[in-house]
C-alpha positions as CSV (number, residue, x, y, z in Angstrom):
1,M,-66.2,-19.1,-1.6
2,V,-67.0,-15.5,-2.7
3,N,-69.5,-15.3,-5.6
4,V,-68.0,-12.6,-7.8
5,L,-71.1,-12.6,-10.1
6,D,-73.5,-11.9,-7.2
7,P,-75.5,-8.7,-8.2
8,V,-74.7,-7.0,-4.9
9,I,-71.0,-7.6,-5.3
10,L,-71.0,-6.5,-8.9
11,T,-72.9,-3.3,-8.0
12,M,-70.5,-2.5,-5.2
13,S,-67.5,-3.2,-7.3
14,A,-68.7,-0.9,-10.1
15,Y,-69.5,1.8,-7.5
16,F,-66.0,1.7,-6.0
17,L,-64.5,1.8,-9.5
18,G,-66.5,5.0,-10.1
19,T,-65.3,6.4,-6.8
20,I,-61.7,5.8,-7.6
21,C,-62.1,7.4,-11.0
22,I,-63.7,10.5,-9.6
23,A,-61.0,10.8,-6.9
24,W,-58.3,10.4,-9.6
25,W,-59.9,13.0,-11.9
26,F,-60.4,15.8,-9.3
27,G,-57.1,15.0,-7.6
28,R,-54.9,15.7,-10.6
29,G,-52.4,18.4,-9.9
30,A,-53.2,18.5,-6.2
31,G,-49.6,17.7,-5.3
32,D,-48.2,20.9,-6.9
33,G,-48.9,23.0,-3.8
34,Y,-49.4,22.7,-0.1
35,I,-52.7,24.6,0.0
36,S,-53.9,22.8,-3.1
37,F,-53.3,19.5,-1.4
38,T,-54.5,20.3,2.1
39,L,-57.3,22.8,1.4
40,A,-58.2,22.1,-2.3
41,G,-56.8,25.5,-3.1
42,K,-59.5,27.1,-0.9
43,D,-61.8,26.7,-3.9
44,L,-64.6,24.3,-2.8
45,G,-68.0,25.5,-4.1
46,W,-71.5,24.8,-2.7
47,L,-71.9,21.2,-3.9
48,P,-68.6,19.7,-2.9
49,F,-68.3,21.7,0.3
50,T,-71.8,20.7,1.5
51,M,-71.5,17.1,0.6
52,T,-68.0,16.7,2.0
53,Y,-69.1,18.3,5.3
54,F,-72.2,16.0,5.4
55,A,-70.4,12.8,4.2
56,T,-67.5,13.2,6.7
57,F,-69.8,12.2,9.5
58,V,-72.4,10.1,7.7
59,G,-70.1,7.0,7.9
60,G,-69.3,4.7,10.8
61,G,-71.1,6.5,13.6
62,L,-74.2,7.8,11.8
63,T,-74.8,4.7,9.6
64,M,-73.5,1.5,11.1
65,G,-73.2,2.9,14.6
66,I,-76.8,4.2,15.0
67,A,-78.2,1.0,13.4
68,Q,-76.1,-1.0,15.9
69,K,-77.3,1.1,18.8
70,A,-80.9,1.0,17.6
71,F,-80.7,-2.8,17.3
72,I,-79.6,-3.0,21.0
73,E,-81.4,0.0,22.6
74,G,-84.1,1.3,20.2
75,I,-85.1,4.3,18.1
76,S,-83.8,6.8,20.6
77,A,-80.4,6.1,19.1
78,Q,-81.3,8.5,16.3
79,W,-80.6,11.4,18.7
80,Y,-76.9,10.7,18.0
81,A,-77.5,12.1,14.5
82,M,-80.3,14.6,15.3
83,T,-78.2,16.4,18.0
84,Q,-75.3,16.5,15.6
85,G,-77.4,18.1,12.9
86,L,-78.8,20.7,15.3
87,A,-75.3,21.5,16.4
88,W,-74.1,22.0,12.8
89,I,-77.0,24.4,12.2
90,T,-76.1,26.3,15.4
91,I,-72.4,26.6,14.6
92,S,-73.2,27.7,11.0
93,L,-74.4,31.0,12.6
94,F,-70.9,31.7,14.0
95,I,-68.5,30.1,11.5
96,V,-67.7,33.2,9.5
97,P,-65.2,34.6,12.1
98,L,-63.3,31.3,12.1
99,Y,-63.3,31.3,8.3
100,S,-61.5,34.6,8.3
101,F,-58.3,33.1,9.7
102,D,-55.8,32.1,7.0
103,V,-54.5,29.0,8.6
104,V,-54.2,25.3,7.7
105,S,-54.8,23.7,11.2
106,V,-56.5,24.2,14.5
107,P,-53.3,23.8,16.5
108,D,-51.7,26.4,14.3
109,L,-54.5,28.9,15.1
110,L,-54.3,28.2,18.8
111,G,-50.5,28.5,18.7
112,R,-50.8,32.0,17.3
113,V,-53.0,32.9,20.2
114,Y,-51.5,31.0,23.2
115,G,-48.0,30.3,22.1
116,E,-45.9,27.5,20.5
117,Y,-46.0,25.1,23.5
118,T,-49.8,25.3,23.4
119,K,-49.7,24.5,19.7
120,Y,-47.7,21.3,20.3
121,F,-50.1,20.2,23.0
122,A,-53.1,20.9,20.7
123,A,-51.4,19.0,17.9
124,I,-50.9,15.9,20.0
125,F,-54.5,16.0,21.1
126,T,-55.7,16.4,17.5
127,L,-53.4,13.7,16.2
128,I,-54.6,11.1,18.7
129,G,-58.2,12.1,18.1
130,Q,-57.9,11.9,14.3
131,I,-56.2,8.5,14.3
132,S,-58.9,7.2,16.7
133,L,-61.7,8.4,14.4
134,T,-59.9,6.9,11.3
135,A,-59.8,3.5,13.1
136,A,-63.5,3.7,13.9
137,Q,-64.3,4.3,10.2
138,T,-62.2,1.4,9.1
139,I,-64.3,-0.9,11.4
140,G,-67.5,0.3,9.7
141,M,-66.1,-0.4,6.2
142,A,-64.8,-3.8,7.0
143,T,-68.0,-5.0,8.7
144,I,-70.1,-4.2,5.6
145,I,-67.6,-5.8,3.2
146,A,-67.3,-8.9,5.4
147,T,-71.1,-9.3,5.6
148,V,-71.8,-8.8,1.9
149,T,-68.9,-10.8,0.4
150,D,-68.2,-13.4,3.1
151,L,-64.6,-12.3,3.1
152,P,-62.7,-12.6,6.4
153,L,-63.0,-9.4,8.4
154,E,-59.3,-8.9,8.3
155,V,-59.3,-8.9,4.5
156,G,-62.1,-6.4,4.6
157,F,-60.0,-4.1,6.7
158,W,-57.1,-4.1,4.3
159,I,-59.2,-3.7,1.2
160,S,-60.9,-0.7,2.7
161,T,-57.7,0.7,4.0
162,L,-55.9,0.5,0.6
163,V,-58.8,2.3,-1.1
164,F,-59.3,5.2,1.3
165,V,-55.6,5.7,1.9
166,G,-54.9,5.6,-1.8
167,I,-57.5,8.2,-2.6
168,T,-56.2,10.5,0.1
169,V,-52.5,10.1,-0.8
170,W,-53.3,10.9,-4.4
171,G,-55.3,14.1,-4.3
172,G,-55.7,15.3,-0.8
173,M,-58.7,17.5,-0.1
174,S,-59.8,17.7,-3.8
175,S,-60.0,13.9,-4.2
176,V,-61.7,13.5,-0.8
177,A,-64.3,16.3,-1.3
178,W,-65.4,15.1,-4.7
179,A,-65.5,11.4,-3.7
180,D,-67.6,12.6,-0.7
181,T,-70.0,14.3,-3.2
182,L,-70.7,11.1,-4.9
183,H,-71.2,9.2,-1.6
184,G,-73.4,11.9,-0.1
185,I,-75.8,12.2,-3.0
186,I,-76.2,8.5,-3.4
187,I,-76.7,7.7,0.2
188,I,-79.2,10.6,0.8
189,V,-81.4,9.8,-2.1
190,G,-81.0,6.1,-1.6
191,M,-81.9,6.0,2.1
192,I,-84.9,8.2,1.5
193,I,-86.2,5.8,-1.1
194,A,-85.0,2.5,0.4
195,T,-86.3,3.0,4.0
196,P,-90.0,2.8,3.1
197,V,-89.3,-0.1,0.8
198,A,-87.4,-2.0,3.6
199,L,-90.2,-1.3,6.1
200,S,-92.8,-2.5,3.6
201,N,-90.9,-5.7,2.9
202,A,-90.6,-6.3,6.6
203,G,-94.4,-6.2,7.0
204,G,-94.9,-2.5,7.6
205,L,-94.3,-0.1,10.4
206,S,-96.9,-1.6,12.7
207,A,-95.5,-5.1,12.2
208,V,-92.0,-4.0,13.0
209,T,-92.9,-1.9,16.1
210,G,-95.3,-4.5,17.4
211,T,-92.5,-7.1,17.5
212,L,-90.0,-5.0,19.3
213,P,-89.5,-4.7,23.1
214,S,-91.4,-1.8,24.5
215,G,-88.2,0.2,25.3
216,H,-87.1,0.1,21.6
217,V,-89.9,2.5,20.6
218,N,-89.2,5.0,23.3
219,W,-87.9,8.1,21.5
220,F,-86.2,9.4,24.7
221,G,-84.9,6.0,25.9
222,V,-81.3,7.1,26.0
223,G,-82.1,9.9,28.5
224,L,-82.4,13.6,28.3
225,I,-78.9,14.2,29.8
226,Q,-77.4,11.9,27.1
227,I,-79.3,13.9,24.4
228,A,-78.2,17.2,25.8
229,S,-74.6,16.1,26.2
230,W,-74.5,14.8,22.6
231,Y,-75.6,18.3,21.4
232,L,-73.0,20.0,23.5
233,L,-70.4,17.6,22.3
234,Y,-71.1,18.3,18.7
235,I,-71.0,22.1,19.2
236,T,-67.4,21.6,20.4
237,V,-66.7,19.2,17.5
238,A,-67.9,21.7,14.8
239,G,-66.1,24.6,16.4
240,A,-62.7,23.0,17.2
241,T,-61.9,19.8,15.4
242,Q,-59.4,19.7,12.6
243,H,-61.3,17.6,10.1
244,L,-64.3,20.1,10.1
245,L,-62.4,23.4,10.3
246,Q,-60.0,22.2,7.6
247,R,-63.1,21.9,5.4
248,T,-64.3,25.3,6.5
249,W,-61.0,26.9,5.4
250,A,-61.2,25.0,2.1
251,A,-64.5,26.7,1.2
252,K,-64.5,29.3,-1.6
253,S,-66.1,32.0,0.5
254,P,-67.6,32.6,4.0
255,R,-71.1,32.3,2.4
256,V,-70.3,28.9,1.1
257,A,-68.9,27.8,4.4
258,A,-71.8,29.0,6.5
259,G,-74.5,27.9,4.1
260,G,-73.0,24.5,3.4
261,I,-72.7,23.7,7.1
262,F,-76.3,24.8,7.6
263,L,-77.6,22.6,4.8
264,S,-75.5,19.6,5.9
265,G,-77.0,20.1,9.4
266,L,-80.5,20.0,8.1
267,V,-79.9,16.7,6.3
268,I,-78.1,15.0,9.2
269,T,-80.9,16.0,11.6
270,G,-83.2,13.4,10.0
271,Y,-80.6,10.9,8.8
272,G,-80.5,9.0,12.1
273,I,-84.2,8.1,11.8
274,L,-83.4,6.3,8.5
275,T,-80.4,4.4,9.8
276,G,-82.0,3.7,13.2
277,T,-85.0,2.1,11.4
278,A,-82.6,-0.3,9.7
279,G,-81.4,-1.4,13.1
280,L,-85.0,-1.8,14.3
281,I,-85.9,-3.9,11.3
282,A,-83.1,-6.3,11.9
283,K,-84.1,-6.6,15.5
284,A,-87.8,-7.2,14.7
285,Q,-86.9,-9.8,12.1
286,G,-85.0,-11.8,14.7
287,A,-81.6,-11.5,13.0
288,T,-79.0,-13.6,14.8
289,I,-76.0,-11.4,14.0
290,D,-73.5,-9.3,15.7
291,S,-75.1,-5.9,16.4
292,S,-72.5,-4.1,14.3
293,L,-73.9,-5.8,11.2
294,A,-77.5,-4.7,11.7
295,F,-77.4,-2.1,8.9
296,A,-75.9,-4.4,6.3
297,W,-78.2,-7.3,7.3
298,T,-81.4,-5.2,6.8
299,L,-80.3,-3.9,3.4
300,Q,-79.4,-7.4,2.2
301,N,-82.5,-9.0,3.4
302,T,-85.2,-6.4,2.6
303,L,-84.2,-4.8,-0.6
304,P,-83.6,-6.0,-4.3
305,P,-80.0,-7.0,-4.8
306,V,-79.0,-4.2,-7.1
307,V,-80.6,-1.5,-4.8
308,A,-79.0,-3.2,-1.7
309,G,-75.6,-3.3,-3.5
310,M,-75.8,0.4,-4.4
311,L,-76.8,1.5,-0.9
312,L,-74.2,-0.8,0.7
313,A,-71.6,0.6,-1.6
314,A,-72.7,4.2,-0.7
315,A,-72.7,3.3,3.0
316,V,-69.1,2.0,2.7
317,G,-68.4,5.1,0.7
318,G,-69.8,7.3,3.4
319,V,-67.6,5.5,6.0
320,M,-64.7,6.0,3.6
321,S,-65.6,9.7,3.5
322,G,-65.0,9.9,7.3
323,A,-61.9,7.8,7.2
324,D,-60.1,9.8,4.5
325,S,-61.2,13.1,6.1
326,F,-59.9,12.2,9.5
327,L,-56.7,10.8,8.0
328,L,-56.0,13.9,6.0
329,A,-56.7,16.0,9.0
330,G,-54.3,14.0,11.2
331,A,-51.6,14.1,8.5
332,T,-52.0,17.8,8.0
333,T,-51.7,18.5,11.7
334,F,-48.6,16.3,12.0
335,V,-46.8,18.0,9.1
336,N,-47.9,21.6,9.8
337,D,-47.6,21.6,13.6
338,L,-45.0,19.0,14.5
339,Y,-42.9,18.2,11.4
340,I,-42.1,21.7,10.3
341,P,-41.3,22.9,13.9
342,A,-39.1,19.8,14.4
343,R,-37.0,21.1,11.5
344,G,-36.2,24.1,13.7
345,G,-37.1,26.6,11.0
346,T,-33.7,25.9,9.3
347,G,-33.2,24.4,5.9
348,A,-35.6,25.4,3.1
349,M,-38.6,23.2,2.5
350,S,-40.5,23.6,-0.7
351,E,-44.2,23.2,-1.0
352,R,-43.7,19.9,-2.9
353,H,-41.5,18.7,0.0
354,L,-44.4,19.4,2.4
355,V,-46.9,17.6,0.1
356,R,-44.6,14.6,0.0
357,A,-44.3,14.7,3.8
358,T,-48.1,14.9,4.1
359,R,-48.6,11.9,1.8
360,T,-46.1,9.9,3.8
361,A,-47.9,10.7,7.0
362,I,-51.2,9.7,5.4
363,L,-49.8,6.3,4.5
364,V,-48.2,5.7,7.9
365,F,-51.3,6.8,9.9
366,G,-53.7,5.0,7.6
367,I,-52.0,1.7,8.2
368,G,-51.7,2.4,11.9
369,A,-55.4,3.1,12.2
370,A,-56.3,-0.2,10.5
371,V,-54.1,-2.0,13.0
372,I,-55.9,-0.3,15.8
373,A,-59.3,-1.2,14.3
374,L,-58.4,-4.9,14.3
375,T,-58.7,-4.8,18.1
376,G,-62.4,-4.9,17.7
377,I,-63.4,-1.7,19.6
378,K,-67.0,-0.7,19.3
379,I,-67.6,2.0,16.6
380,I,-69.4,4.7,18.7
381,A,-67.1,4.1,21.7
382,I,-63.9,4.8,19.8
383,E,-65.5,7.8,18.0
384,S,-66.5,9.3,21.3
385,I,-63.0,9.1,22.6
386,G,-61.6,10.6,19.4
387,L,-64.1,13.5,19.4
388,G,-63.9,14.1,23.1
389,I,-60.2,14.5,23.3
390,M,-60.2,17.1,20.5
391,S,-63.3,18.9,21.8
392,V,-61.3,20.3,24.7
393,L,-59.7,22.7,22.2
394,F,-63.1,24.4,21.8
395,A,-62.5,26.2,25.1
396,G,-59.4,27.8,23.5
397,I,-61.3,28.8,20.4
398,L,-64.2,30.3,22.4
399,S,-61.8,32.2,24.6
400,M,-60.3,33.9,21.6
401,F,-63.4,36.0,21.3
402,W,-63.1,37.4,24.9
403,E,-60.8,40.4,25.0
404,G,-59.7,39.6,28.6
405,T,-58.1,36.2,27.7
406,K,-54.4,36.2,28.4
407,R,-51.9,34.3,26.2
408,K,-50.5,32.3,29.1
409,A,-53.9,31.0,30.0
410,G,-54.3,28.6,27.1
411,L,-51.9,25.8,28.1
412,P,-53.1,25.4,31.7
413,G,-56.7,25.3,30.4
414,F,-56.0,22.5,27.9
415,L,-54.1,20.5,30.6
416,V,-56.9,20.7,33.1
417,G,-59.4,19.8,30.3
418,G,-57.3,16.8,29.3
419,V,-57.0,15.5,32.8
420,T,-60.8,16.0,33.4
421,F,-61.5,14.0,30.2
422,V,-59.3,11.1,31.4
423,I,-60.9,11.1,34.8
424,W,-64.5,11.4,33.6
425,H,-64.1,8.9,30.8
426,F,-61.7,6.3,32.1
427,G,-61.9,6.8,35.9
428,L,-65.6,7.3,36.4
429,G,-66.8,5.6,33.2
430,E,-69.1,8.4,32.2
431,P,-71.6,7.9,35.0
432,A,-75.3,8.2,34.4
433,L,-76.9,11.3,36.0
434,F,-80.4,11.4,37.5
435,N,-81.3,8.2,35.5
436,Q,-81.2,10.3,32.3
437,G,-78.2,8.8,30.7
438,P,-74.4,9.5,30.8
439,L,-72.8,12.9,30.4
440,E,-70.3,12.8,27.5
441,S,-66.7,13.3,28.8
442,A,-66.1,16.1,26.4
443,V,-68.7,18.3,28.2
444,P,-67.1,18.5,31.7
445,A,-63.6,18.5,30.0
446,T,-64.4,21.5,27.8
447,L,-66.2,23.3,30.6
448,S,-63.2,22.8,33.0
449,A,-60.8,24.0,30.4
450,L,-62.9,27.1,29.8
451,V,-63.2,27.9,33.5
452,T,-59.4,27.5,33.9
453,I,-58.6,29.8,31.0
454,I,-60.9,32.5,32.4
455,G,-59.6,32.0,35.9
456,V,-56.0,32.1,34.9
457,S,-56.7,35.2,32.8
458,Y,-58.1,37.0,35.9
459,L,-55.1,35.9,38.0
460,L,-52.7,37.5,35.4
461,P,-53.9,41.1,35.3
462,D,-50.7,42.2,33.6
463,G,-50.4,39.3,31.2
464,E,-50.2,39.8,27.5
465,T,-53.5,39.8,25.6
466,F,-54.2,39.8,21.9
467,T,-56.8,41.1,19.4
468,M,-58.5,39.3,16.5
469,E,-56.7,41.7,14.1
470,D,-53.3,40.6,15.6
471,I,-54.2,36.9,14.8
472,R,-55.5,37.6,11.3
473,R,-52.5,39.7,10.4
474,A,-50.1,37.0,11.5
475,A,-52.0,34.3,9.7
476,T,-52.2,36.2,6.5
477,Q,-48.5,37.0,6.5
478,D,-47.7,33.4,7.2
479,M,-50.0,32.0,4.5
480,E,-48.3,34.1,1.8
481,R,-45.5,31.5,1.8
482,F,-47.9,29.1,0.2
483,T,-49.0,31.0,-2.9
484,G,-47.0,29.2,-5.6
485,S,-46.3,25.6,-6.6
486,D,-42.8,25.5,-5.2
487,V,-42.4,28.3,-2.8
488,T,-39.7,28.0,-0.2
489,V,-40.8,27.7,3.4
490,G,-38.4,29.6,5.5
491,D,-37.8,30.2,9.2
492,S,-41.0,30.8,11.1
493,S,-39.3,33.1,13.6
494,D,-41.1,36.1,12.1
495,R,-44.4,35.0,13.6
496,P,-45.7,36.8,16.7
497,V,-45.2,34.4,19.6
498,A,-46.6,34.3,23.1
499,D,-44.8,34.6,26.4
500,D,-44.5,30.8,26.8
501,D,-42.3,30.4,23.8
């Protein structure tokens, strides 16, 4: 029987009510325009942009996932976050050129460079990846809800699904970004305060580390190759995945985009130490639980009920931030890069029609992701697949800045990268190298795609090339269709197309 008067449950319930109110308030009017819905009208300032960028990845993997991995393997799990933060800081130095493209999706940008067939291929990659990531976040939300409330896990799935799908359907990027702002602020401040308290209540740092197996306190236990491959993986994530570049294009200015990504990277760099500590405490205290519940167990058993309830709610909110972000990214890709082309460019579609189509896609994909999550796949495993399959697209983004790249080289590169990913991940099982941990599948996949694009470009000396100005001009002209609340979307045949069209 669920005790609805439990302080933890009451605190979490109040928190989620506040989240829904914030999402409702800032999502008002978002359905009037396609850019308003998908990119928050390209008007996100410093606070919402930084927090939505941070909160998008602070959920399942960086919170429950790292605590779970630390519970099993030790503190070196924190590198999963630290390498991500370092990658964000790195990519912030190069994000301005990508911000300058007036597009809605990564496949759309790649399609302008390498042709429509390439766009469809990239759209399918992105859609599969975003749904996988959404499913992973749903797992994280459900496990916390089930642990705290004693509700069946399946019930937790559907409660969390209804909340994050409803928020996303209502206000698109505006609702998502401002809800992320609440989650981000609470969880950053809360974890900084709560971690020392939890350690103290568990007997202190020496008591915790003295109880752990020796390997659990090895900061490099996961292996140097694993650490390096995580860093390279997240370079490709920040530079090519829809859920992050969609945020970049939603920023008010290039300064906000670059600065916000840098600041979020700084925070994430140390965040894994906090969540990894939660996993170590659960291990040291002898918790007899499923490893995926390590984070929730520590908060419940080492903190005052109200504080634990607030942090648990913020943790679920952080996971929700990832879920709604990935869901919106997947729906945007589907509508922008598959639905509109499927209409053949014939028959006028208003912006409101596109918003309705995006909302429908959000609903369908959200329910589908929850069903996938019910299979019980490990959080970090499914996130790695989702990120890896999209990261191959980074090869195409990077090649845009080499003047020798030929238009016809993109599709072969992505095909080779996709095959390499499948072989390395599913065929070889991401083998450990030199006893220093496995190499993430996205790394050899992206490298093989990049080599293929360069090689094909050299083999096509007379092939058509492009300039950055060509892409920007085409993007700007196309985005002019989405300047009003009910502008007609006409035939897209006026776009420059590549030889493979």
